[in-house]
N, C-alpha and C positions, 0 to 999 in steps of 0.2 A: 369493351374493355372503358369508353368514353361515357356508352353509359353510366354503370360504377359508380366512377367518380362524380359524376354529376348528380347522381341518385345520394350519393353519399354526401355530397355537396348540399343538397337540395333537405336533407335531412337532419346535416347540424344545423343549417340555417334554422328549419324548422322549431329544433331542439331551443337553439339559441333565441328563437321569439317567446316559447313558452315561459323560458326562464326569467326573460326578461319581464313578462307579462305577471309570473309570479312575483318577480321581485316587485314588482308595482305596486299592487295586490297588498303586498305584505306590508309595504313601505305607506300604503297611504292607510291598512289598519294599526300599524303603530304609531301614527302622530301622535306625537306629544300633545295631549290637552291641556290648555290652561288653565291651572286650578287657582282660585282664589285666596288669598289671605286667611286661615283659621281665626276663626275669635276665639276670643281669651286670654289676650297677653294680661290684661290685670286681673285674672280670673287662677291664682293660685291650682287651681283642682280642674281646672281644663283638661277636655282629653286632649292627653300627650302625643298620643299616636297620630294625632290630624297634622300635627305640628309636622310630624317625622313624613308623613305621607306628601305633606309641601315641598316639604324640604327635595325628598326625592323628584316630587315632578319640577320643583326647579333646575335641581343638577341635571337630569333628560333635557332640559331646555338647551343649561348650558351648552353641554355636549354637542348637543344638534347645531344651535348658533357659531358656537367657536371651536367646537372640534375634541376629539375624546382627546387629545396630544399638548391641548392648549394648556397654558401654565396656572397649577392649581385645580384643573377639573380631576385628576387620579385622588387626589389629598381628598376633593372633596366627597368622592364615591367611597374613598378609604374609612372617610366617618358613617356615612351610611353603612358602611358592611360591619363595624364597630360595632353599631348599635344591633345589627342582626346577631352579631356575636354574641353578643352581651344577651341578649334573650335566651338564645339555646344553650349559653352555661351559664346563665342565672336564672331558673322561670320565675321565680318570685319578683323579678324585677319586670314580668309582663306586663304591668300595667305602666310604668314609669321607672326607665335607666336614668343614671346619671349623665348618660350619652346624651339621651333624647331630652333631659333638662337643660344640656347646653346649647344644642341645638336650637329649641324653644328661647332659650335666653338669648343667643345672635340674633335669629329671626326679629323677637320682641323689640330689640334696641333696634333692630334698622326700622323696622314699622315705625318706632318712635322718633329717628331722625328722618323720615321721610316725609312721614305725617308734620312733622316739624316745616319741614322745606318746603311745601305747600301755599299758596297763596288762603288764607281763611275762607274766601269763597268755593274754591275750587278742592275742599276736603273731600266734600261730599260726592264731587264727579269722578276721581281719579283713584278709583280702587287698587288696592294693590294686588298684583299676582304673579303669578312663578313666570310669567316672560319678563317682565321689569329688568331692563336693563341694567338701571342703577343698583336693583338686587344682587343681580350676577356680577355686576363691579364689585361689588361688597363682598359678595362672599367669595370671589377668586382671591380678593386683595384680602381675605383673614383665613384664608383653605389652609395654611402651613400652621399657623396657631392654630385651629381648630382643633388640624387636626393631631397635635405634638400634644396638644391639653385633651385630648378624646383618649389617644393614648396612655399616657399618665391616669387618666379617670380608671383605663383597662387595668393596668399593674396594680392599681392602685383594691383594686377590689380583687384581682388574682393573690397578692400578696396578703391580704384581710382573711380572704379562704383557704390558704394554702395554714396562714395563722391558726384560725379553727380547727381546719383538721388538725393539725400538731397539737392542739390542746384537746380536743374531741380523741387525739388515737392516747395520749400521756394519760388524759380522765381513765383510759377505757384499761389501761396498764394499771394505772394505781387501782381499780375496782377489782383486777384480776389477783393484783397483790394480797390485796385485803381479804378476796375471796379462799387463798389458797391458807393465807395464814389461817384464818377463820375454818378452814378443813382441818389443817394442820391440831391445831389446838382441840377441836373436838376429836381428833386421834387420840391424841392424851388423855381427855377427858373421859374417853371410852376404856381406855388401855389400863387406866385407871381405878375404874371402876367398877 
């Protein structure tokens, strides 16, 4: 009986060791890479997905550094989720959605503020990256407004789509009525001739 308890305890400890090793290996493979700020704030045709990828990398760093329940973190992730939802709901936004433009604008605004805050000789030495604490502070500060603006954009897009669908339904209904009237007219002609 005592040997069974020792064996079970050893087996449990070995399982815990394997789980801890696997967790350690996974957490190292999940290491959030530091991303450089994308080029193209001054270019209206810059690849918007690069800014969303940078945003996602930055908010991942924030979640790791400040914790997932820190004030504003959930809102920042909600904006990312809204962007993804919009790509699924409106596939023609696959190149750039209004939420992506909002994120690009916010990131480029911060880049401009950041560059102006640097001393002239330091500008090239300190590149902006996803681990920049000032960027984290900025995004957390604007997180609730960014989320609210993203939700308003989504609501506007969905309202426009619903109106378009309604209008298309009315047009289809009108076409059906016209076609029915044409058929009834043909029947009258055929009955008389």
